[in-house]
N, C-alpha and C positions, 0 to 999 in steps of 0.2 A: 451723628446728631449735631445739633447746633452748638456753637461755642457757648460756654457759660458766660454770663455777662461779666465784662472786665470790671474789677473793683477799683475804686479810686483810693489812692494812698497819698498822704502828704508827708514830705520831709520838711519839717518846720524848725526854725530857730527863733528864739525870743531875744529881742534887743531891749535890754532893761535899762531904765534910767538909774543913774547912781543914787545912793541913799538920799542925798540932800538936794539933788537937782542943780547944784552949782556948776557952771560951765567954766572950767579952768583950762589952761594950756594942756594939762595932763589929760583932761577929759577929751579935748579936741583931738589929741594924738591917739587916744583910745578909740575914738569914733572912726578916724582914718583906718586904724588897724582892723576894726570890725568890718568895714566895707571891703577891704582887701581879703579878709578871711572868708566873708560870705561869698565873694566872687570865686575864690578857690574851691570852697565847699560846693557851690553850685556846679562848677565845671567837673568836679569829681563825681557828683551824683549823675550828671548827664553822661559821663563816660561809662559808669558801672551799672546804673539802674535804668537807663533808657536804651533801647526800648525793652520793656519787660514783657515776657510772654503772658504774664498774669495780671499786671496792674497798669493803670494810668497814674503816673506820679506827678504831683504838683510840688513846686517849691514855694513855701509860704513863710514870709518873714513877719513875725508878730512884733509890732513896734509900738511902744508906749507913746501916747499923744503928748509929746513935749516938743517945744520949738526946736531945740538943738537936735532932736532925733528926726524931726521932719526933713531936715537938710539931707538925710540919708535916703529918702524915698526914691529920688530920681536915680542915683547911682545903683541902688539895690535893684530897681526895675531893669536897668540896663544889663545888670549881671544875671537877669532871668528870674528874679524873685517876684511873686505876687505879694505886695505889701498890704498888710491888714493892721489897722490901728486898734489896739486893745488895751484896756486897763486891766489890772490884776482882778481876777474873778473873786478874790478874797480881799475885803476892805478892812481898813484899820478901825473905823469908828465902832462897828458892832462888837468888837472884841471886849469881853468882860474886863473891867479895870483890874489892875493888879500887876504882879511881877512879870508875867508873860508879855503883857501889852507894853510894859516899859522896855523890855529887852528885845522884842522881836525885830525892831528896825536896825539893831546893831548886828544882827546875825548874818553870817556868810558874807557874800560879796555885796548883796543888794537889799538886805532886809526883806520887808514885805513884798517888794517888787519881784522877788524871785518867784512868787506865786503866779506870775504871768504864764509860766510854763504849764500851769494847770489848765490853761485855756484849751490845751489838747483835748480835754474831756468834753468840751463844748463843740468841737469841730465835726458835727454829726453828718456832714456831707461826705465824710471820709470813712472808709472801713477801718483803717489804722492810721495813726499819726506817729511818725518817727521824730521825736523831739531831741535835737542835738544842739550843743553849744556851737558858737561860730568858729571856735578854734579846733574844729574837727574836719577831717576829710574821709570820704569813703574810698577804700582801696580795692574792694572786691564786691561783687553783687551779694546781697543778703536777703534775697526773696524768701529763703527758707524760714526766716523769722516772721515775715509778713504772712506766710502760709500756715502759721500756727492755728489750731482749732479756734472756732468762733468764740468759745467761752473763755479763752485766755485773754484777760483784760489788760495784762501788764507783762512786758518783757523788759528785764533790766539787768544791770551788773552791780556788784558791790564796789566800794571804793578801795583805795590802796592802803587805808589804815583799818586796823582790825574792827574798830567800832563803827566804821562807815558801812552800813548794811545796804546802802543805796547810793549810787553815784549819779548826781543830777545832770551830768553832761551828755547822757545818752539813755533814753528810755523809749519804749514803743507802747503806746496806749490805744485801747479801743475807746473811742468817744462814748461817754456814758454820763449823763447828767446826774443820775442817782448817786453814782460814786462820788462825783464832785460835791454834791449836796452833803453827803455823809462826812467827807473830810472837812468841809467848810464848817459844819456844826461843831466839830472838835476844836477848830481854831477859835471860833467865836465864844466857845465855853472855856477857852484858855486851858485846855486839858494837857498842858505841858508843864513838867515839874523839874526843878533843879536836881541834877544828877540822876533823875529817874525817868526822864524822857516823857513820851506821849502816854497818857493814861497810866502812868507809873509802871509801864511795861518794861522799862530798861532800854527801849528802842528809841533812838533819836538824840541821845545825849552826845553829840559830836558836832564838828564844824558845819554850820548851816542847818543844824538839826531842828531849829525852831520853825523852819519852813519846809521846803520841798524835800531836802535830803533826810529829814527825820520823819516827817508826816507820812510820806509815801511808803517807806518800808513798814512803818507801824500799821498802816491801813492794809497793805497787801499781805503782811505776815500774820497779823493778829485779828483782823476784822473780816477777811475774805477766806473762803475755803482754799486749801493749798493748790487745787487744780487751776485756780483762776490766775495764777502768776507763774512766771518762769524766770529763775535766776540763770543768766547767761555767763559764759566765760568772758571775764574782763580781758584776758590775754588775746582774745579773738575779736571781740565786739566793742571794746572800749580801751584799746591798747594805749598805755601811758609809759611803758618802759619801767614798770615797777619791778622790784627785785624778784618777786615770785615768777613773773613772766620771763625775766631774763634767765633765771635758774632753770626754768622749764625749756630753755632753748627755743622759745617761740620764734618762728621764721616769718619773713615778710609775706610769704604767700599764705600764711595762716591768718594774718591780720585782715579783718574786713572793714573795721572802723578804727581810725587812728585819732587820738585825742592829745593835743599838744599841751600837756601840763608839765610833767617832769622833764620832758624833752625841750621845754621852752618854746616860745612862739617863733615861727620861722622868720618873721620880719624883725625880731629883736636881734637876730644875727649873733646869737650865742651858740657857737658851733661846739658841741660836745663830741670832739673827735674820737674819744674812747668809747662812745656809745654808737655802735654801727647802725642800730635800728633807728635811732634818732636821726642820724645823718641821712639814711635812706629815705625816711619819710619827709624830712625837710626838703630834700631834692624833689620829691614827688610834689610837694606843695608848690614849689617854684615852677615846676613844669605845668601845673594847672594855672598858675598865674600867667605864664607865658601864653597859654591857650586863650585866656581871657583878653590879654593885650592884643593878640592877633585878631581875635573876633571883633574887637572894638576899634581896630585900627590905631592902637596906641603905640607910642615908642616903648621899646623894652626899657624897663627901669634897671638901675644898677642893683645888682644882687649883693647886698651887704658890703658895699664899698665904703670903707671908713671915711673917705674924702667927700662923699656925697650923702646928704640926708636922703633916705629912701623916699622918693616921691610916692604918692598914693594914687590909687585909681580914682579917688574922689576928686 
């Protein structure tokens, strides 16, 4: 018989503006680091997800339309990303006045800007959207997640802290405007309460809980039937070297998606020599960086030489 039509999948990352849009030297250094991270991430996706027998995979960078972020468009495109400018699909003004509205912009890393990740639900040209932070690399193919049944709308992991029921650095969504509209209504009604979380459910009272990391688990655990979402193993699909994964003797060949949080960012050159999984994955990150340098005809940069500031791909 004929082959079934190949489905399109996006691996997307959201480049968020800082809470107050002020461009400091620290912000500039962070932007350099984001470009380097996105380049390594793209190289890792190309190595492990291309070619897929099942999917056509696009790399999509969702970038907020800010002047200092526009400077990233060209280097991101060179690294293989399709750059799409998007604002957060959830805006500040419609939120009902009160405690939540006052607090939301101080939440997590980026306040309301974190909701840019929810743009995944609007990318309806794709069958599934893998939303990852830029400090991630793919270490093995994970087509098995993308092949989940059609009615699974969300695949996700929990965070490293007990109250974190959802870790926003890696999730896989089926685009669905109705789902986004439902979540948006909760935000605009300010249905988030001190120490009680979303709709007083107890879910979401944690770091970043006012936005994606609280709203998403509340929606998928409390508002959708159980078969619509899947909790994945963080040790395999969002590895951060947390104690439970170390205790489980997770090996590098079991990790499919690596997230540089507890292991520190590879370009910060904080070598945690007692953490062999961190060292292994930092070396992998640098090997992807070398791939990018060769592809673009760039000189090899110093790898964490204390006498040289690490130059950046930008």
